[in-house]
N, C-alpha and C positions, 0 to 999 in steps of 0.2 A: 193525865185526865182532858178532857175536852167539854167546856161550857158551852152552851150556846145562845142567842139571844139573853134575855132576861136572866138564867140560871147563871150567866156572866160573872151582870151584875153583883147581883147576889152570893157567889165565892166572894167576889174583891170585898165585898163587905164584910166577909168572916174573916179579912184576912190585914185588914187597917191598921189592927191592935198590934201585930206581926212587926218587928225592928225592920227595915227596906236594909237589908246587906247591902253596902258600897255606901247607901246615901252620905249625901256630905252636910256638910253643917252650914248649908247654907238652906239646905231643901229641913233636916229637923228642927231648923230654923222655924221658916215659913209653914212648916206642919204641922208645927206645938198645937196647936188652936182647932184642927180639922175634926169636922165632927161631920156625918154622915147621919141623916133623921132618919131616912127610910123614903123619903117623899120630898128630899131638897138636901140642902149642905148648908155648915156655917164654919167660921173662919176661912172664907176661900183668900190664900194668899200667896202672892209669885206664882199667876196660874196665868196671867195677865188682865184684862177687863172684862168685869162680867157685867155690865148696867144692866138694866132694862132697855128695850129700847126709844130712842129720841123722839121726844114727842115737842110740837108746835117752834116756839123759839129754840130752843132747846136743840133743837133739831138743827134749823138756819146754822145759825153758831157752830156745828161741832161742822155740818155739810161747810159752810167757810173756813173753816182753819186746817180742815183737811184739803182743800182746791190744792196746794202747792206741791202737796203728795202727788195727787192726781195729776198735776202737770206732767209728775214725771210717769204713771203709765201711759200717759198722749203718747209717745213714743212704739208703743207696744202696739202689733198690729192685735192680739187677743184680748185686749183688756177688758175684753167681758166679762173677766174673771170677776172685777168688782161689779158687776151688776148681781152676778150669784154670791159675792160673796153680802153683800146686803139680802137676799133673798135665803142664802143660809141660816144668818144672822137672828131675820125674821122669824124664821120656823125653829130656831133653840129660844125664842123669848129672849137675843142678847140685841143689845146696840149695835149698829157697826160700826165701830171704833178701831183706833189709829191700828192697833194689835190686829183686827181681821183684812183692815185696805193693807196692811205691810204683808201678809199671805198672799192677798189679792196681787201686788204686784210683785210676790217674790214667782207666784206660778204661772203671770204673766212672762217675766223675764226671761223664764226656763223654755217656755215655749219658743221662744225667740229662738233661745240657746240649741238647745235638744229636743225640737217637736216629734224627734222618733221615738225619744224615751217617754213621752205622753202618751198614749192609747189606748184605749179598749184593751189592748192585746197586754197592755205591759206591765210589772208588778213594782208600785214603789218601797219601798220601807219611812216610815216616817220616824226616826228617834226622840223622842220626847216633844211631843205635841200638844198645848192646853188646846181644852175645851175640845180636842179634835178638828182646827180649823181647818189644817191642812187637808187631812185627813178627808173630811168632808166635801172641800172644794176640790179637789182629784178626781173625786166618786162623780160630783155632781155635774161635773166640766167633762166628761169622758173620759178623765188623763191617766185612768187608772184602772185595769180589769180587777188589782186587788191591791189591796193597801196591807203592809205588815206595820201595826204602830206596837209600837215599844215605850211604856215607860213605867215608871214606880208606881208601888201598889194604890196608893191617895190620888196619884193623878192618875192614873188608867180607869180607876174605879169615874173620875169625872166624865173622863175620856169619852166612856162607856152611858153614860148618864146623858150627855149630849148629844153624840149620837144617836142615839134612841128616840130623842126628841126631835130632830133631823127626820131619820127615818122615817117614824111610825113604829107601831109595837110589832106591824105585821111584819113586815121589811126586817126590821131589826131582829126578830127569831129567826128567821133566815138565812138573814146576811153576815151574822157577827159569831164567830166561836173565839173563845178565851184556849190556847191550848198550853201543858206545863210540861210535855215532855214530846219527847219524839215521835212515838209513836203516834199522839193524839196531834201532833204537825204535819204526819203526811196524810191522814183521815181529811185532815182541812184544808191542807194543799191539793188532795185529786179530787175536790168539789171542782166544779165548773168556773171558770172564772167571771163570767157575766150572770146575771140572772134577771128578775125583774125589777132591781133597784140599780143597774147600770156598773155594782160593783160589787166584789165581796171583802170581808174585814176579820184579818186575823192579829189578836191581841196576845202582846207577850208581856208578863213582868218582865220588868230589868233583873229581880234576881235569878229571870232564866235565857237571858241575852243568850248564849250562846246559842240559842233553839235556832236565833237568826242565819248561823253558820249554814243551814240545811234548806233556805230557803233562799228561792231561783230568782231574787234580786236585782232591775235594772236599773234606777233609780234611788238613792238611799238620801234622804234629808234630816239636815238636823238645825234649827235655826233656836239661837239665842237657848239654848238647855247644854252645850258641851262649859261651856264659859263657867257652870253653875256645877258642875262634877268635879271632883277629886282627878289627879292628871291621872292614876293608874286606871281608873273606869274608864276617863277617855282614850286611853290606849286600848282598852277591852274590846272596846268596839270599834276601833283603828281593826283591829286583828281581825275580831268577827266579819268585817267587811272584806278583809285581805283573804281571808278563808273563800268567801263566795267570788272573788276578783280570780282566785286560781284556775277557774270553772269555767266563766262567764265573762262577757263586759259588765264593766259595774263600773257606772258613774255616780258621784258623792257629791256633794252640791251642802257647803257647811258656812253656816251667816254666824259670828259670837263676835262678842268683846274681844279688843285687841289683848285685853289683859284685865281680871278682874281677882281681888282678892276678896275670899269667903269669910265669914263670920270668925274662924276659929284661926286665920292667917294662912292661910292654904294660899298660895297664886295658881289663877292657870292664864297660859298666853297662847294666846293660837297659834303662832310661832313655833312653838314649844309641842304643839302635835305632831304624831308621829309619820308627819310628811315625807316620803320618800324621793329620790334623786327619779325613782321609775314612772314618779305620778307625770301621765299628762295634762300640765294644765290648759284648760280652754278660758275661766275668768280667773282672775288675782286682785284683787282692788277692795277701797273702801265702799261699803252699799251704800248707797246714795241714801233709801227711805230708812236709815237706819240708824241715821249719825242723830235725830233730832228728835222730840216729840213735843206736842203742843198742851198747854192748858189753855184756859179760861179768862184767868189773872196776867197781867204781865209779868216780863215778860213773858211774851203768850207761845216762843218759840226757843226752847232750851234744850243743849246737848246734855246727850248722857253723859255719867262718867268718864267713860272713854269711848272711842269710836269702835266701829264696828266693821271686820274687813267681812268679803265673801270670799270663795273660793269654789270653783268648779271642776271637779277632775276627775280624768278614767284610771281606775288604780291599774295598775298590770304587775 
């Protein structure tokens, strides 16, 4: 089945009571208090920041603490994604916080590294996109003609809700399709890449992740969510991407903790993701803007509990 616009939100709302197959103990914990109220949410934990827009002194403080991260972005010629991120956050009634800024830095960095994969004619896939931030930035900056979004049902519902806030009702209705099988995916892919919104979105529940194998993706991204998956689920996404790569060139950007222990004791290790010797590695290093976060109380800058590594590879 294919659900377009508001019917996609309505469908996901009926699905949130079902157990997400493959959901890790991390998300079982963070989704435990999740509630959809019809006009908003309660219990949003683990998705990233969703404060209301900063005002006055609070805005000045956050801009001050974000300065070191903006200096990192000064090296990127296309750092206009920072401006876009503030516009996107305003439309979604969210603060332009460090989570949004990091996504902007990532997009700007990728424009430096693989600009040919970020055009209105290319298709990107975002696996695990909290609040649809990267999806929105890709479309707003004309860095993709189409974005495939894959997420757990509850998180995907939040993604679409915030995507609608950015797009507006009319454009959301004509630009967003949720698909549940190969027939509906084929129908959604047959639609023109671009429209009045500047791009289209195809949403897929994580339980149907195998549908990704039929998508003509140019660039796939996973930012700080594979670290929250059980290793077999991570491996399944790699399998999906390699099936695509068997038919066409596919580049994958992955930024995650080098190691993370989930609540049930499961350990996720970046170097143990199913990389292959045949992968052409374009970048492999610690990600500068994912090593520390700031607080408004001393010590102001604090390291995460483990370093974050980012790797940009072309699969063969």
